[in-house]
C-alpha positions in Angstrom: 8.7 94.9 -14.1 12.2 96.2 -14.4 14.5 93.2 -14.3 17.6 92.5 -12.2 19.9 94.8 -14.2 17.6 97.8 -14.3 20.2 100.0 -12.5 22.7 99.6 -15.3 23.1 102.0 -18.2 25.3 100.9 -21.0 26.8 102.7 -24.0 27.3 100.0 -26.7 29.7 100.8 -29.5 29.8 97.2 -30.8 28.6 95.7 -34.1 28.1 92.3 -35.7 27.8 89.5 -33.1 30.1 89.4 -30.0 29.2 92.8 -28.4 25.6 92.9 -29.5 24.9 89.4 -28.1 26.4 90.5 -24.8 24.3 93.7 -24.7 21.2 91.7 -25.7 21.6 89.7 -22.5 22.0 92.8 -20.5 19.0 94.5 -22.1 16.8 91.4 -21.7 17.7 91.5 -18.0 16.6 95.1 -17.7 19.7 97.2 -18.4 19.2 100.3 -20.4 21.4 99.8 -23.5 22.1 102.7 -25.9 23.7 101.7 -29.2 26.1 104.3 -30.6 26.0 103.6 -34.3 28.0 105.2 -37.1 26.4 107.6 -39.5 29.0 106.7 -42.2 29.7 103.0 -41.7 27.0 100.4 -42.0 26.8 97.6 -39.4 26.8 94.6 -41.7 24.4 92.8 -39.4 21.7 95.1 -40.7 21.9 93.6 -44.2 22.5 90.0 -43.2 19.9 87.7 -44.8 17.2 86.5 -44.3 15.0 89.5 -43.9 11.5 89.9 -42.3 9.5 92.8 -43.7 12.7 94.4 -45.0 14.6 94.1 -41.7 17.5 91.6 -41.1 16.1 88.9 -38.7 19.5 88.7 -37.0 19.6 92.5 -36.4 16.0 92.5 -35.2 16.9 89.8 -32.6 20.4 90.8 -31.5 19.5 94.5 -31.0 16.0 94.1 -29.5 15.2 96.2 -26.4 18.1 98.7 -27.3 17.9 102.3 -28.3 20.0 103.8 -31.1 21.9 107.0 -31.3 23.7 107.7 -34.6 27.0 109.6 -34.3 29.9 110.4 -36.6 32.7 109.8 -34.1 35.1 111.6 -36.4 33.3 114.8 -35.6 34.4 116.7 -32.4 30.8 117.5 -31.6 29.9 113.8 -31.5 32.8 113.1 -29.1 31.4 115.8 -26.8 28.0 114.1 -26.9 29.6 110.8 -25.8 31.5 112.5 -23.0 28.3 114.1 -21.7 26.5 110.7 -21.9 29.2 109.0 -19.9 28.3 111.0 -16.8 25.1 108.9 -16.7 25.8 105.9 -18.9 28.7 104.6 -16.7 29.3 101.3 -18.6 30.9 101.2 -22.0 31.0 98.1 -24.3 33.1 98.2 -27.4 34.9 95.9 -29.8 37.1 98.1 -32.0 40.7 97.1 -32.5 43.0 98.2 -29.7 43.7 102.0 -29.8 40.8 103.0 -32.0 38.8 104.5 -29.1 41.9 106.3 -27.8 42.5 107.9 -31.1 38.9 109.1 -31.2 39.4 110.7 -27.8 37.0 108.4 -25.9 39.2 105.7 -24.7 39.1 104.4 -21.1 41.5 107.0 -19.6 39.7 109.9 -21.2 36.2 108.7 -20.1 37.4 107.6 -16.7 38.6 111.2 -16.1 35.0 112.3 -16.5 33.5 109.5 -14.5 35.7 107.4 -12.2 32.8 104.9 -11.8 33.1 104.0 -15.4 33.3 100.3 -16.3 34.8 99.9 -19.7 34.6 96.5 -21.4 36.6 95.9 -24.6 36.0 92.7 -26.6 38.7 92.1 -29.2 40.0 89.1 -31.2 43.3 88.9 -29.5 43.2 91.3 -26.5 44.9 94.6 -25.8 48.4 93.2 -25.5 50.7 90.8 -27.5 52.0 90.7 -31.0 48.5 90.0 -32.5 46.7 92.8 -30.7 46.0 94.7 -33.9 45.6 91.7 -36.2 42.2 91.1 -37.9 40.4 87.9 -37.3 37.1 86.1 -37.2 35.6 83.3 -35.1 37.2 80.5 -37.2 40.6 82.1 -36.7 40.3 82.4 -33.0 39.2 78.8 -32.7 42.2 77.7 -34.8 44.8 79.6 -32.8 43.2 78.6 -29.5 43.7 74.9 -30.3 40.0 74.1 -30.1 39.7 73.3 -33.8 42.6 70.9 -33.7 40.6 68.2 -31.8 37.2 69.0 -33.3 36.3 66.9 -36.4 37.2 63.6 -38.0 40.6 62.1 -38.5 40.0 61.5 -42.2 38.3 64.8 -43.0 39.9 67.3 -40.6 38.4 70.2 -38.7 35.0 71.5 -39.5 33.3 74.9 -39.4 30.8 74.9 -36.5 27.2 75.8 -36.8 27.5 78.4 -34.1 30.3 81.0 -33.5 31.9 79.6 -30.3 34.7 82.1 -30.0 32.4 85.0 -30.7 29.6 84.0 -28.3 31.1 81.7 -25.7 34.4 83.5 -25.8 33.5 87.1 -26.4 29.8 87.7 -25.5 29.5 85.5 -22.4 32.9 86.3 -20.9 32.2 90.0 -21.7 29.0 89.8 -19.6 30.8 87.9 -16.8 33.6 90.5 -16.7 31.2 93.4 -16.8 29.0 92.1 -14.0 32.1 91.2 -11.9 33.3 94.8 -12.3 29.8 96.1 -11.2 30.1 94.0 -8.0 33.6 95.4 -7.4 32.3 99.0 -8.0 29.5 98.4 -5.5 32.3 97.8 -2.9 34.9 100.4 -4.0 32.9 103.1 -5.8 35.3 102.8 -8.7 35.1 101.3 -12.1 37.7 99.5 -14.1 38.8 98.3 -17.5 37.9 94.8 -18.6 40.0 93.3 -21.4 38.2 90.4 -23.1 40.2 88.5 -25.8 38.0 86.1 -27.7 41.1 83.9 -28.4 42.0 83.8 -24.7 38.5 82.9 -23.7 38.2 80.3 -26.4 41.5 78.9 -25.2 40.0 78.5 -21.7 37.2 76.4 -23.2 39.7 73.6 -23.7 38.5 72.6 -20.2 39.2 68.9 -20.3 41.6 68.4 -23.1 43.7 71.4 -22.3 44.0 70.4 -18.7 45.2 67.0 -19.9 48.0 68.4 -22.0 49.2 70.9 -19.5 49.3 68.6 -16.5 49.9 65.2 -18.1 51.3 65.9 -21.6 48.5 64.2 -23.5 48.0 66.1 -26.8 44.3 66.2 -27.8 43.6 64.7 -31.3 40.5 64.4 -33.5 38.6 61.3 -32.4 41.3 60.7 -29.8 39.2 61.3 -26.6 36.1 59.9 -25.1 34.0 63.0 -25.9 35.2 64.0 -29.3 34.5 60.8 -31.3 37.2 58.5 -29.8 34.6 56.3 -28.1 31.0 55.3 -28.7 29.9 58.8 -27.5 28.9 60.0 -30.9 26.2 60.5 -33.6 24.6 57.5 -35.3 22.5 57.4 -38.5 19.2 55.7 -38.7 18.0 53.6 -41.6 16.3 56.6 -43.3 19.3 58.9 -43.0 18.4 60.8 -39.7 20.8 61.0 -36.8 20.8 60.3 -33.1 23.1 61.5 -30.3 24.4 58.8 -27.9 25.9 59.9 -24.6 25.3 56.8 -22.5 28.5 57.2 -20.4 27.2 55.9 -17.0 26.7 52.2 -16.4 22.9 52.5 -16.0 22.5 54.5 -19.2 24.8 52.1 -21.1 22.8 49.1 -19.9 19.5 50.9 -21.0 21.0 51.7 -24.4 22.1 48.1 -25.1 18.8 46.6 -23.8 16.8 49.0 -26.0 18.7 47.8 -29.0 18.2 44.1 -28.0 22.0 43.8 -27.5 22.5 43.7 -23.7 25.8 41.9 -24.1 27.3 45.0 -25.5 27.1 46.9 -22.2 30.4 45.4 -21.0 32.3 46.9 -23.9 30.7 50.3 -23.3 32.1 50.4 -19.8 35.6 49.5 -20.9 38.2 52.2 -21.3 40.2 50.2 -23.8 40.2 51.8 -27.3 39.7 48.4 -29.0 36.5 47.8 -27.0 35.2 51.2 -27.7 35.8 51.0 -31.4 34.2 47.5 -31.5 31.1 48.8 -29.7 30.9 51.8 -32.0 30.8 49.5 -35.0 28.0 47.5 -33.5 26.0 50.6 -32.6 26.4 51.8 -36.2 24.8 48.6 -37.4 22.0 48.6 -34.9 21.0 52.2 -35.5 21.1 51.7 -39.3 18.7 48.7 -38.9 16.0 51.0 -37.5 14.1 54.0 -38.8 14.1 57.4 -37.2 10.5 56.9 -36.0 11.3 53.5 -34.4 14.3 54.8 -32.6 12.6 58.0 -31.4 9.7 56.0 -30.0 12.0 53.5 -28.4 14.3 56.0 -26.6 11.5 58.4 -25.6 10.4 55.9 -23.0 13.7 55.4 -21.3 16.6 57.2 -19.7 19.6 56.2 -21.8 21.0 59.7 -22.8 20.0 59.1 -26.4 18.2 61.9 -28.2 17.4 62.6 -31.9 19.3 65.2 -33.8 16.6 67.8 -34.6 16.5 70.4 -37.2 16.0 73.9 -35.8 12.3 73.9 -36.9 11.8 70.7 -35.0 13.6 72.0 -32.0 11.2 74.9 -31.8 8.3 72.5 -31.5 9.9 70.1 -29.1 7.7 69.7 -26.0 10.6 70.4 -23.6 11.6 73.6 -25.3 8.0 74.7 -25.7 7.5 74.1 -22.0 10.5 76.3 -21.3 9.1 79.1 -23.5 12.3 79.5 -25.5 10.5 81.5 -28.2 8.9 84.9 -27.4 6.9 87.4 -29.4 8.6 90.8 -29.8 6.8 93.9 -31.0 7.8 95.2 -34.4 6.5 98.7 -33.7 3.7 98.5 -36.2 1.2 96.6 -34.0 2.5 93.1 -35.1 5.1 90.9 -33.4 8.1 88.9 -34.6 8.9 85.5 -33.0 12.4 85.5 -31.6 14.5 83.4 -29.3 13.7 84.4 -25.7 16.2 85.2 -23.0 17.2 81.8 -21.7 17.7 82.8 -18.1 14.8 82.3 -15.7 14.4 84.5 -12.6 11.9 83.8 -9.8 10.9 87.5 -10.0 10.5 87.2 -13.8 11.9 89.5 -16.5 10.3 92.4 -18.3 8.5 91.5 -21.5 10.5 92.4 -24.7 9.8 96.0 -25.8 10.8 96.1 -29.5 12.9 94.5 -32.2 16.2 96.1 -33.3 15.5 99.6 -34.6 16.7 101.8 -37.4 20.1 103.5 -36.8 19.6 106.7 -35.0 15.9 106.0 -34.2 16.3 107.5 -30.7 18.8 110.2 -31.4 16.6 113.1 -30.6 15.0 111.5 -27.6 18.4 110.6 -26.1 19.9 114.0 -26.7 16.8 115.7 -25.1 17.2 113.5 -22.1 20.9 114.4 -21.9 20.0 118.1 -21.7 20.5 119.3 -25.2 18.2 122.0 -26.4 16.3 121.9 -29.6 18.7 124.4 -31.2 21.7 122.4 -30.1 20.2 119.2 -31.5 19.5 121.0 -34.8 23.1 122.2 -34.9 24.4 118.7 -34.3 22.3 117.4 -37.1 23.4 120.2 -39.4 27.0 119.5 -38.7 26.6 115.8 -39.5 27.7 114.8 -36.0 24.3 113.3 -35.3 22.2 111.2 -37.7 
């Protein structure tokens, strides 16, 4: 089985999270992904704890199904290797700051001259233009500047760092894959590739889907706990008597009625359907009391039987064992390369034709250098010379 993207060959120059998560999706769907890794600069993801048998669990997951070629891109011989590979690997994914690849001699224009079909995807914090184009940043900075953090959190305690990297993944990785595949469709029609500029800040900004639209069209500034879906209504988390939490999203009338009846407070449903802030806050206080009267086990058993859009907040270890997630096979076993397998999160996309099974966890830097060079037509003597010069690791 090859997978729906088996015709794609990708050179991945990225490190850390945004680019590798994007290329993980591509590799899981069958694309051939070749990581170009530095011989002199360590990808910090490789040492990020926790470790499994000496390998970073994050690296093993994010770089599964990918091959690795170690190059010192400051060496002219390494640049020539990249140029030869681009004739066949006609998609490039990178997340250096703007201008870095150009200075190395392997920017879009240089590589496009070799292969006009080249699709070149650049994921950066702020994009290729604008006064912040060369500014350093991380996920928390992009969310702050994009306005998302301003209405995420509590009025009295302010914004909070999220448990997942929304700008990195939803902004950079997923939009990077969307842009890349859109360029592939266009190339199928025109025969030509193109440059895709993915700014994690721009893409995070676009995720202000409801609140941003409200400000731009109606002048309503989003505030913490100021809207229905960010804590400004009963739609929220509630603590049980024993300190566990439940999510309540009973927005529609039938679900609101089911919620209130399950708590033996059917009279509260009318407040839940009111848009008045005073009614919403009054209902919220009543729900706080009702949830704190019951244990986690009692609440879980109660709401498991009905459709009320109420679900327990699970720890990750509990989520792995949840019957719905188990039925969806969200965990897969990935070969370590020594005859054993490592449990990892599976590709979440389901295709009627299926996907190829995972081939291996993330490998050592340069694990496939010789194999890749041989496939590209380099002789044994040439490979030896590249290693001797330090261009290849």
